[in-house]
C-alpha angles and dihedrals in degrees: 000000000000124000094260093053089046091053093048093048091050089051090052092056092046088052091047092050090049093050100049090108091059096036112022088180089073087082085077096056108116137183127220120240095218093100093060121102108229133183110264095257093050092043091055091048092048091051093048090049091050092243092125122040125174112253096010111148120254098236130041123188108184100199127109121238137155094005094310125116096216144341123250121187129190104205119214139166118243091271099031118126125228110227124227089248091053092050091049093048093048089051093049091050090046090051089056093059101268127128109243131182147152114242122197110209138339100294094050091048094050090047091054095044092049093046090048092050090051093048092243098126112100106158140038114274111201 
């Protein structure tokens, strides 16, 4: 995870915390630890425990809306590239009945989360 993605992801969780009154479900929004740089021993342990998984999306929102089981978001900057592993994982999660997408930046991510919460997402946004 680069510094810009880190900053955006922090902003998303500040926004989520500030909007719990409007959307109590935001308390279930969770980030993945795969973007963290860990010392080798901790990285090995995290992988063995299943905490880190190559290609796993950055954000997971385990609530059902609009016919989907959950929402998974791969967060990118405007110029960030989606890896092959990320594309494959998003497709696998989509095939299992989840809504998956790549969001570029804070505004795009909040737009998707809000639309998902309000049941207004009907098609895949990749």
